[in-house]
DRENROGU-512664 format. One record per residue (C-alpha): residue number from 1; residue in one letter; y, z, x. Coordinates in nm, 4 decimals. Layout:
BEGIN
{rec NUM a {Y Z X}},
...
This chain:
BEGIN
{rec 1 m {11.8712 30.9501 5.9420}},
{rec 2 a {12.1979 31.0583 6.0543}},
{rec 3 f {12.5031 30.9840 5.8328}},
{rec 4 a {12.6928 30.6993 6.0287}},
{rec 5 q {13.0282 30.8194 6.1398}},
{rec 6 s {13.1652 30.5290 6.3019}},
{rec 7 p {12.9795 30.1976 6.1275}},
{rec 8 a {13.1886 29.9457 6.3718}},
{rec 9 l {13.1017 30.1120 6.7563}},
{rec 10 e {12.7206 30.1020 6.5518}},
{rec 11 k {12.7454 29.7336 6.4892}},
{rec 12 a {12.8449 29.7001 6.8550}},
{rec 13 c {12.5900 29.9154 6.9874}},
{rec 14 t {12.3083 29.7205 6.7662}},
{rec 15 k {12.4849 29.4113 6.9439}},
{rec 16 v {12.3614 29.5496 7.2838}},
{rec 17 a {12.0491 29.6242 7.2384}},
{rec 18 r {11.9963 29.2972 7.0537}},
{rec 19 d {12.1798 29.1152 7.3590}},
{rec 20 f {11.9373 29.3299 7.6053}},
{rec 21 n {11.6382 29.2028 7.4154}},
{rec 22 l {11.7295 28.8715 7.3669}},
{rec 23 a {11.6603 28.9031 6.9817}},
{rec 24 s {11.8651 28.7622 6.7188}},
{rec 25 t {11.7793 29.0783 6.5072}},
{rec 26 i {11.6572 29.4331 6.5680}},
{rec 27 t {11.4956 29.6615 6.3495}},
{rec 28 l {11.7024 30.0178 6.3200}},
{rec 29 g {11.5863 30.3323 6.3021}},
{rec 30 t {11.7891 30.6500 6.3272}},
{rec 31 v {12.1206 30.5679 6.4151}},
{rec 32 q {12.3980 30.8503 6.5683}},
{rec 33 s {12.7639 30.7888 6.6309}},
{rec 34 f {13.0040 30.9994 6.8151}},
{rec 35 p {13.3764 30.7927 6.7942}},
{rec 36 e {13.5298 31.1454 6.8570}},
{rec 37 l {13.3697 31.2479 7.2001}},
{rec 38 s {13.4899 31.0547 7.5467}},
{rec 39 p {13.3888 30.8286 7.5992}},
{rec 40 p {13.2962 30.7550 7.2459}},
{rec 41 g {12.9380 30.6318 7.1831}},
{rec 42 v {12.6202 30.5386 6.9974}},
{rec 43 r {12.2672 30.6450 7.0027}},
{rec 44 l {11.9911 30.4410 6.8304}},
{rec 45 t {11.6118 30.3552 6.7876}},
{rec 46 y {11.5382 30.0598 6.7080}},
{rec 47 s {11.1969 29.7858 6.7083}},
{rec 48 t {11.2473 29.4027 6.8453}},
{rec 49 d {10.9448 29.4196 6.5507}},
{rec 50 r {11.1224 29.2703 6.2300}},
{rec 51 n {10.7836 29.4279 6.0390}},
{rec 52 a {10.7951 29.7990 6.2265}},
{rec 53 k {10.6995 30.0308 6.0408}},
{rec 54 p {10.9687 30.3866 6.0204}},
{rec 55 e {10.6688 30.5206 6.2686}},
{rec 56 e {10.6982 30.2564 6.4924}},
{rec 57 i {11.0874 30.2275 6.5760}},
{rec 58 d {11.0783 30.4199 6.8786}},
{rec 59 d {11.2748 30.2300 7.1194}},
{rec 60 q {11.5988 30.4191 7.2284}},
{rec 61 l {11.8965 30.2679 7.3066}},
{rec 62 e {12.2563 30.4771 7.4159}},
{rec 63 c {12.5876 30.2951 7.4080}},
{rec 64 e {13.0045 30.4318 7.5577}},
{rec 65 f {13.2366 30.2811 7.4797}},
{rec 66 d {13.5723 30.2934 7.6233}},
{rec 67 s {13.7610 30.2898 7.2968}},
{rec 68 n {13.6329 30.4160 6.9375}},
{rec 69 t {13.8711 30.1232 6.8168}},
{rec 70 a {13.7759 29.7493 6.8790}},
{rec 71 p {13.7302 29.6242 7.0931}},
{rec 72 f {13.5609 29.8890 7.2297}},
{rec 73 g {13.5346 29.7895 7.5578}},
{rec 74 l {13.1097 29.8547 7.6806}},
{rec 75 k {13.1216 30.1074 7.9212}},
{rec 76 r {12.7382 30.1787 7.9842}},
{rec 77 f {12.3822 30.1837 7.7880}},
{rec 78 c {12.1326 30.3454 7.8974}},
{rec 79 l {11.7481 30.2210 7.7444}},
{rec 80 e {11.5192 30.5229 7.7977}},
{rec 81 r {11.5734 30.6229 8.1344}},
{rec 82 t {11.7670 30.3717 8.3361}},
{rec 83 c {12.1297 30.3581 8.2780}},
{rec 84 y {12.3521 29.9989 8.3300}},
{rec 85 s {12.7285 30.0412 8.4176}},
{rec 86 a {12.9801 29.8593 8.6252}},
{rec 87 d {12.9037 30.1213 8.8805}},
{rec 88 s {12.5452 30.1430 8.9143}},
{rec 89 k {12.3599 30.1822 9.1913}},
{rec 90 d {12.1023 29.8782 9.1819}},
{rec 91 p {12.2578 29.5537 9.1629}},
{rec 92 a {11.9971 29.4105 8.9103}},
{rec 93 e {12.0965 29.7257 8.6923}},
{rec 94 r {12.4809 29.6176 8.7328}},
{rec 95 r {12.4123 29.2683 8.6642}},
{rec 96 r {12.2802 29.3317 8.3499}},
{rec 97 f {12.5060 29.5040 8.2948}},
{rec 98 e {12.8227 29.2520 8.3633}},
{rec 99 e {12.5516 29.0028 8.1613}},
{rec 100 i {12.5770 29.2328 7.8525}},
{rec 101 r {12.9708 29.3173 7.8556}},
{rec 102 l {13.0267 28.9348 7.9172}},
{rec 103 l {12.8477 28.8638 7.5678}},
{rec 104 m {13.0356 29.1175 7.4023}},
{rec 105 e {13.3541 29.0081 7.5079}},
{rec 106 r {13.2260 28.6650 7.4038}},
{rec 107 s {13.1375 28.7577 7.0764}},
{rec 108 p {13.1672 29.1083 6.9298}},
{rec 109 s {12.9285 29.1001 6.6654}},
């Protein structure tokens, strides 16, 4: 497992995974954060199965934020090969991004 560089950014990205999957908890695998990049971001693997074994934790999420300090401001997130952002060409992807962004604003953690 990679060492965490920004626990707060990682927590925000974990919330994206929970909200996107309508899950109250997720099991984390590898988490990597990059607060020094522009835009700051996090990559992680996760599973919605609470009892997932390490080799079963293979869903991937990438999050990008406007800032590396709270409030972070969700800029974009990608699950596997699909990315969601305010400027996505696909209306359904734009809407999903806005839903997650609003949930982040309502309850940041």
